[in-house]
DSSP file (Angstrom, degrees, kcal/mol; ACC not computed):
  #  RESIDUE AA STRUCTURE BP1 BP2  ACC     N-H-->O    O-->H-N    N-H-->O    O-->H-N    TCO  KAPPA ALPHA  PHI   PSI    X-CA   Y-CA   Z-CA
    1    1 A X              0   0    0      0, 0.0    63,-2.5     0, 0.0     2,-0.1   0.000 360.0 360.0 360.0 163.7   56.1   58.5   35.2
    2    2 A X     >  -     0   0    0     61,-0.2     4,-2.0     1,-0.1     3,-0.3  -0.456 360.0-114.9 -78.4 154.0   52.4   59.3   35.8
    3    3 A X  H  > S+     0   0    0     57,-0.6     4,-2.4     1,-0.2     5,-0.2   0.881 114.0  55.8 -56.4 -43.4   50.5   57.6   38.5
    4    4 A X  H  > S+     0   0    0      1,-0.2     4,-1.8     2,-0.2    -1,-0.2   0.900 107.8  48.5 -60.0 -41.8   48.2   55.8   36.1
    5    5 A X  H  > S+     0   0    0     -3,-0.3     4,-2.1     1,-0.2    -1,-0.2   0.903 109.9  52.4 -64.3 -40.8   51.1   54.3   34.2
    6    6 A X  H  X S+     0   0    0     -4,-2.0     4,-2.4     1,-0.2    -2,-0.2   0.891 106.4  53.5 -62.1 -39.5   52.6   53.1   37.6
    7    7 A X  H  X S+     0   0    0     -4,-2.4     4,-2.6     1,-0.2    -1,-0.2   0.905 107.9  50.9 -60.7 -41.6   49.3   51.5   38.5
    8    8 A X  H  X S+     0   0    0     -4,-1.8     4,-2.9     2,-0.2    -2,-0.2   0.902 109.0  51.0 -62.0 -41.8   49.4   49.6   35.2
    9    9 A X  H  X S+     0   0    0     -4,-2.1     4,-0.7     2,-0.2    -2,-0.2   0.917 110.6  48.6 -63.2 -43.5   53.0   48.4   35.9
   10   10 A X  H >< S+     0   0    0     -4,-2.4     3,-0.9     1,-0.2    -2,-0.2   0.942 114.4  45.9 -60.8 -47.5   51.9   47.2   39.4
   11   11 A X  H >< S+     0   0    0     -4,-2.6     3,-1.0     1,-0.2    -2,-0.2   0.906 112.7  49.9 -61.4 -43.4   48.9   45.3   37.9
   12   12 A X  H 3< S+     0   0    0     -4,-2.9    -1,-0.2     1,-0.2    -2,-0.2   0.543 112.1  48.7 -75.7  -6.7   51.0   43.8   35.1
   13   13 A X  T X<  +     0   0    0     -3,-0.9     3,-2.1    -4,-0.7     4,-0.3   0.082  64.6 118.1-123.3  24.2   53.7   42.5   37.4
   14   14 A X  G X   +     0   0    0     -3,-1.0     3,-1.5     1,-0.3    -1,-0.1   0.724  64.8  77.3 -62.2 -19.8   51.8   40.8   40.1
   15   15 A X  G 3  S+     0   0    0      1,-0.3    -1,-0.3    -3,-0.2    -2,-0.1   0.672  82.4  67.8 -63.6 -14.9   53.6   37.6   39.1
   16   16 A X  G X  S+     0   0    0     -3,-2.1     3,-2.5     2,-0.1    10,-0.3   0.731  72.5 106.4 -77.3 -22.0   56.6   39.0   40.9
   17   17 A X  T <  S+     0   0    0     -3,-1.5    10,-0.2    -4,-0.3     3,-0.1  -0.391  88.0  19.0 -60.9 128.1   54.9   38.6   44.3
   18   18 A X  T 3  S+     0   0    0      8,-3.2    -1,-0.3     1,-0.4     2,-0.1   0.292  96.5 125.0  93.1  -9.3   56.5   35.6   46.1
   19   19 A X    <   -     0   0    0     -3,-2.5     7,-2.9     7,-0.2     2,-0.4  -0.461  62.9-114.0 -79.6 156.5   59.6   35.6   43.9
   20   20 A X  E     +A   25   0A   0      5,-0.2     2,-0.3    -2,-0.1     5,-0.2  -0.771  41.2 159.9 -95.3 134.8   63.1   35.8   45.4
   21   21 A X  E >   +A   24   0A   0      3,-3.0     3,-2.3    -2,-0.4    68,-0.1  -0.974  68.1   3.4-149.5 140.2   65.3   38.9   44.9
   22   22 A X  T 3  S-     0   0    0     -2,-0.3     3,-0.1     1,-0.3    67,-0.0   0.819 130.8 -58.9  53.5  32.9   68.3   40.0   47.0
   23   23 A X  T 3  S+     0   0    0      1,-0.2    -1,-0.3     0, 0.0     2,-0.3   0.567 121.7  87.1  76.6   8.5   68.0   37.0   49.2
   24   24 A X  E <  S-A   21   0A   0     -3,-2.3    -3,-3.0    -5,-0.0     2,-0.4  -0.854  79.8 -99.9-134.8 171.0   64.4   37.8   50.2
   25   25 A X  E     -A   20   0A   0     -2,-0.3    46,-2.6    -5,-0.2     2,-0.5  -0.754  32.0-122.2 -94.7 134.3   60.8   37.3   49.0
   26   26 A X  E     +B   70   0B   0     -7,-2.9    -8,-3.2    -2,-0.4    44,-0.2  -0.653  34.3 172.4 -74.2 121.7   59.0   40.1   47.1
   27   27 A X  E     +     0   0B   0     42,-2.9     2,-0.3    -2,-0.5    43,-0.2   0.695  58.4   4.0-102.0 -25.7   55.8   40.8   49.2
   28   28 A X  E     -B   69   0B   0     41,-1.2    41,-3.4   -12,-0.1     2,-0.5  -0.991  55.0-132.6-162.2 145.9   54.4   43.9   47.5
   29   29 A X  E     -B   68   0B   0     -2,-0.3     2,-0.4    39,-0.2    39,-0.2  -0.936  34.7-166.2-103.7 131.4   54.8   46.3   44.5
   30   30 A X  E     -B   67   0B   0     37,-3.3    37,-2.4    -2,-0.5     2,-0.5  -0.943  19.8-138.9-127.5 136.1   54.6   49.9   45.7
   31   31 A X  E     +B   66   0B   0     -2,-0.4     2,-0.3    35,-0.2    35,-0.2  -0.802  32.3 176.7 -89.4 131.5   54.2   53.2   43.8
   32   32 A X  E     -B   65   0B   0     33,-2.8    33,-2.6    -2,-0.5     7,-0.1  -0.968  32.2-106.0-136.4 151.4   56.3   55.9   45.3
   33   33 A X  E     -B   64   0B   0     -2,-0.3    31,-0.3    31,-0.2    27,-0.1  -0.439  20.3-147.9 -72.3 151.7   57.1   59.6   44.5
   34   34 A X        +     0   0    0     29,-2.3     2,-0.2    -2,-0.1    30,-0.1   0.739  68.9  97.5 -94.3 -24.9   60.5   60.3   43.0
   35   35 A X  S  > S-     0   0    0     28,-0.5     4,-2.9     1,-0.1     5,-0.2  -0.487  79.8-126.9 -67.2 133.2   61.1   63.7   44.4
   36   36 A X  H  > S+     0   0    0      1,-0.2     4,-2.8     2,-0.2     5,-0.2   0.863 102.9  44.9 -56.6 -50.0   63.4   63.2   47.5
   37   37 A X  H  > S+     0   0    0      1,-0.2     4,-2.2     2,-0.2    -1,-0.2   0.922 117.2  46.1 -63.5 -42.9   61.4   65.1   50.2
   38   38 A X  H  > S+     0   0    0      2,-0.2     4,-2.7     1,-0.2    -2,-0.2   0.901 112.2  52.2 -64.0 -40.6   58.1   63.5   49.0
   39   39 A X  H  X S+     0   0    0     -4,-2.9     4,-2.8     2,-0.2    -2,-0.2   0.934 109.0  49.3 -60.2 -47.4   59.8   60.1   48.9
   40   40 A X  H  X S+     0   0    0     -4,-2.8     4,-2.2     1,-0.2    -1,-0.2   0.913 113.2  46.5 -59.4 -43.8   61.1   60.5   52.4
   41   41 A X  H  X S+     0   0    0     -4,-2.2     4,-2.3     2,-0.2    -1,-0.2   0.888 111.8  52.0 -66.5 -39.3   57.6   61.5   53.7
   42   42 A X  H  X S+     0   0    0     -4,-2.7     4,-3.0     2,-0.2    -2,-0.2   0.940 109.7  48.6 -60.4 -48.5   56.1   58.6   51.7
   43   43 A X  H  X S+     0   0    0     -4,-2.8     4,-2.8     1,-0.2     5,-0.2   0.912 111.1  50.3 -61.5 -43.4   58.5   56.0   53.3
   44   44 A X  H  X S+     0   0    0     -4,-2.2     4,-2.0    -5,-0.2    -1,-0.2   0.934 113.7  45.4 -58.9 -46.4   57.8   57.4   56.8
   45   45 A X  H  X S+     0   0    0     -4,-2.3     4,-2.8     2,-0.2     5,-0.4   0.912 113.6  49.6 -63.3 -43.4   54.0   57.1   56.2
   46   46 A X  H  X S+     0   0    0     -4,-3.0     4,-3.2     1,-0.2    -2,-0.2   0.910 110.5  49.4 -64.1 -43.6   54.3   53.6   54.7
   47   47 A X  H  < S+     0   0    0     -4,-2.8    -1,-0.2    -5,-0.2    -2,-0.2   0.898 116.0  43.7 -63.2 -40.2   56.5   52.3   57.5
   48   48 A X  H  < S+     0   0    0     -4,-2.0    -2,-0.2    -5,-0.2    -1,-0.2   0.901 128.2  26.4 -71.8 -41.0   54.0   53.7   60.1
   49   49 A X  H  < S-     0   0    0     -4,-2.8    -3,-0.2    -5,-0.2    -2,-0.2   0.774  83.8-142.9 -95.9 -28.8   50.8   52.6   58.3
   50   50 A X     <  +     0   0    0     -4,-3.2     2,-0.6    -5,-0.4    -4,-0.1   0.599  67.6 116.3  72.2  10.4   51.9   49.6   56.3
   51   51 A X     >  -     0   0    0     -6,-0.3     4,-2.1    -5,-0.2    -1,-0.2  -0.902  43.3-177.0-119.8 103.3   49.5   50.8   53.6
   52   52 A X  H  > S+     0   0    0     -2,-0.6     4,-1.9     1,-0.2     5,-0.2   0.873  84.6  55.2 -66.8 -38.0   51.1   51.9   50.3
   53   53 A X  H  > S+     0   0    0      1,-0.2     4,-0.7     2,-0.2    -1,-0.2   0.905 111.9  43.1 -64.4 -40.9   47.8   53.0   48.8
   54   54 A X  H >4 S+     0   0    0      1,-0.2     3,-0.6     2,-0.2     4,-0.4   0.907 113.6  52.4 -66.9 -42.6   47.1   55.4   51.7
   55   55 A X  H 3< S+     0   0    0     -4,-2.1     3,-0.3     1,-0.2    -2,-0.2   0.784 108.2  49.4 -68.7 -29.0   50.7   56.6   51.8
   56   56 A X  H >< S+     0   0    0     -4,-1.9     3,-2.3     1,-0.2     4,-0.3   0.669  84.1  93.6 -84.7 -16.5   50.9   57.5   48.1
   57   57 A X  G X< S+     0   0    0     -4,-0.7     3,-1.2    -3,-0.6     4,-0.2   0.838  82.2  50.9 -49.4 -45.5   47.6   59.5   48.0
   58   58 A X  G 3  S+     0   0    0     -4,-0.4    -1,-0.3    -3,-0.3     3,-0.2   0.672 114.5  46.1 -67.6 -12.1   49.2   63.0   48.6
   59   59 A X  G X  S+     0   0    0     -3,-2.3     3,-1.9     1,-0.1    -1,-0.2   0.232  72.4 111.7-115.8  12.4   51.7   62.4   45.8
   60   60 A X  T <  S+     0   0    0     -3,-1.2   -57,-0.6    -4,-0.3    -1,-0.1   0.742  80.1  51.8 -62.6 -23.9   49.5   61.0   43.0
   61   61 A X  T 3  S+     0   0    0     -3,-0.2    -1,-0.3    -4,-0.2     2,-0.2   0.360  99.8  81.5 -94.6   5.7   50.0   64.2   40.9
   62   62 A X  S <  S-     0   0    0     -3,-1.9     2,-0.3     1,-0.1   -59,-0.2  -0.514  98.8 -77.8 -99.7 171.9   53.8   64.0   41.2
   63   63 A X        -     0   0    0     -2,-0.2   -29,-2.3   -61,-0.1   -28,-0.5  -0.550  60.8-176.4 -66.8 132.6   56.3   62.0   39.2
   64   64 A X  E     -B   33   0B   0    -63,-2.5     2,-0.3   -31,-0.3   -31,-0.2  -0.824  17.4-170.1-130.6 168.4   56.2   58.4   40.6
   65   65 A X  E     -B   32   0B   0    -33,-2.6   -33,-2.8    -2,-0.3     2,-0.4  -0.858  22.2-114.9-145.5 179.6   58.0   55.1   40.2
   66   66 A X  E     +B   31   0B   0     -2,-0.3    20,-0.8   -35,-0.2     2,-0.3  -0.971  29.4 169.4-125.6 136.7   57.5   51.5   41.3
   67   67 A X  E     -BC  30  85B   0    -37,-2.4   -37,-3.3    -2,-0.4     2,-0.4  -0.938  31.3-113.1-136.9 168.1   59.6   49.4   43.6
   68   68 A X  E     -BC  29  84B   0     16,-3.0    16,-1.9    -2,-0.3     2,-0.5  -0.826  19.3-137.0-101.7 136.1   59.2   46.0   45.3
   69   69 A X  E     -BC  28  83B   0    -41,-3.4   -42,-2.9    -2,-0.4   -41,-1.2  -0.811  21.6-154.6 -88.6 129.1   59.0   45.6   49.0
   70   70 A X  E     -BC  26  82B   0     12,-2.5    12,-0.6    -2,-0.5   -44,-0.2  -0.914  68.5  -8.5-110.9 128.7   61.1   42.7   50.2
   71   71 A X  S >  S-     0   0    0    -46,-2.6     3,-2.3    -2,-0.5     4,-0.3   0.956  70.8-171.3  53.3  59.0   60.3   40.8   53.4
   72   72 A X  T >> S+     0   0    0      1,-0.3     3,-1.9    -3,-0.3     4,-0.5   0.804  76.6  67.8 -52.9 -34.6   57.7   43.3   54.5
   73   73 A X  H 3> S+     0   0    0      1,-0.3     4,-1.8     2,-0.2    -1,-0.3   0.725  88.0  67.0 -61.0 -21.6   57.4   41.7   57.9
   74   74 A X  H <>>S+     0   0    0     -3,-2.3     4,-2.2     1,-0.2     6,-1.9   0.687  84.2  74.1 -73.8 -16.8   61.0   42.8   58.8
   75   75 A X  H <>5S+     0   0    0     -3,-1.9     4,-1.1    -4,-0.3    -1,-0.2   0.976 111.4  23.8 -60.3 -55.5   59.9   46.5   58.8
   76   76 A X  H  <5S+     0   0    0     -4,-0.5    -2,-0.2    -3,-0.2    -1,-0.2   0.875 125.8  51.0 -78.1 -38.0   58.1   46.2   62.1
   77   77 A X  H  <5S+     0   0    0     -4,-1.8    -3,-0.2     1,-0.2    -2,-0.2   0.899 134.5   4.3 -68.5 -41.3   60.0   43.2   63.5
   78   78 A X  H  <5S-     0   0    0     -4,-2.2    -3,-0.2     2,-0.2    -2,-0.2   0.420  93.1-114.4-126.7  -1.6   63.5   44.5   62.9
   79   79 A X     << +     0   0    0     -4,-1.1     2,-0.5    -5,-0.7    -4,-0.2   0.764  69.1 141.1  70.6  24.0   63.1   48.1   61.6
   80   80 A X        -     0   0    0     -6,-1.9     2,-0.8    -9,-0.1    -1,-0.2  -0.893  36.8-164.2-106.0 124.6   64.6   47.0   58.2
   81   81 A X        -     0   0    0     -2,-0.5     2,-0.5    -3,-0.1   -10,-0.1  -0.866  13.7-177.8-109.7  97.0   63.1   48.5   55.1
   82   82 A X  E     +C   70   0B   0     -2,-0.8   -12,-2.5   -12,-0.6     2,-0.3  -0.819  10.6 155.8 -99.8 132.1   64.2   46.4   52.1
   83   83 A X  E     -C   69   0B   0     -2,-0.5     2,-0.4   -14,-0.2   -14,-0.2  -0.976  23.1-154.7-148.7 162.1   63.2   47.3   48.6
   84   84 A X  E     -C   68   0B   0    -16,-1.9   -16,-3.0    -2,-0.3     2,-0.1  -1.000  20.3-121.6-141.3 140.3   64.3   46.8   45.0
   85   85 A X  E  >  -C   67   0B   0     -2,-0.4     4,-1.8   -18,-0.2   -18,-0.2  -0.359  28.8-115.5 -72.5 159.2   63.8   48.8   41.9
   86   86 A X  H  > S+     0   0    0    -20,-0.8     4,-2.2     1,-0.2    -1,-0.1   0.841 116.2  60.8 -64.3 -31.8   62.2   47.2   38.9
   87   87 A X  H  4 S+     0   0    0      1,-0.2     4,-0.4     2,-0.2    -1,-0.2   0.927 106.6  44.3 -60.3 -44.6   65.5   47.6   37.0
   88   88 A X  H >4 S+     0   0    0      1,-0.2     3,-0.9     2,-0.2     4,-0.2   0.858 112.9  51.7 -70.7 -32.9   67.3   45.5   39.6
   89   89 A X  H >X S+     0   0    0     -4,-1.8     4,-2.6     1,-0.2     3,-2.3   0.852  97.3  68.5 -68.1 -34.0   64.6   42.9   39.6
   90   90 A X  T 3< S+     0   0    0     -4,-2.2    -1,-0.2     1,-0.3    -2,-0.2   0.661  86.4  67.9 -63.9 -14.7   64.7   42.7   35.8
   91   91 A X  T <4 S+     0   0    0     -3,-0.9    -1,-0.3    -4,-0.4    -2,-0.2   0.720 118.8  20.6 -74.4 -18.9   68.1   41.1   36.0
   92   92 A X  T <4 S+     0   0    0     -3,-2.3     2,-0.3     1,-0.3    -2,-0.2   0.633 128.1  34.7-119.0 -24.1   66.5   38.0   37.6
   93   93 A X  S  < S-     0   0    0     -4,-2.6     2,-0.3   -74,-0.0    -1,-0.3  -0.952  83.5 -99.7-137.6 152.5   62.8   38.1   36.6
   94   94 A X        -     0   0    0     -2,-0.3     2,-0.4    -3,-0.1    -3,-0.1  -0.544  35.2-158.0 -73.8 131.9   60.7   39.3   33.6
   95   95 A X        -     0   0    0     -2,-0.3     2,-0.7    -5,-0.1   -82,-0.1  -0.926   6.8-148.0-111.5 134.5   59.2   42.7   34.1
   96   96 A X              0   0    0     -2,-0.4   -84,-0.1   -87,-0.2    -2,-0.0  -0.890 360.0 360.0-103.9 108.3   56.1   43.8   32.1
   97   97 A X              0   0    0     -2,-0.7    -1,-0.1   -85,-0.0   -88,-0.1   0.445 360.0 360.0 -95.7 360.0   56.3   47.5   31.4
């Protein structure tokens, strides 16, 4: 999807923040590139910076998607990067596309 549409999805689904999924709390909705190499670079940048908006900047003109970050504090504390697609979240919570 285009970056602008992904931004709308993030805005329209802020109600998911604080909800439980996969045994953890959703802390953030993040736009990420879908192409594998770009995705890998995005995740590395996001883990290092903790800033999704900064990390997505180089990929705004690529195909993107949205996922939820679960238990963001575990990234630095335990090196665990938990995330869930909107499709998987939709089995438990309403998603506004």
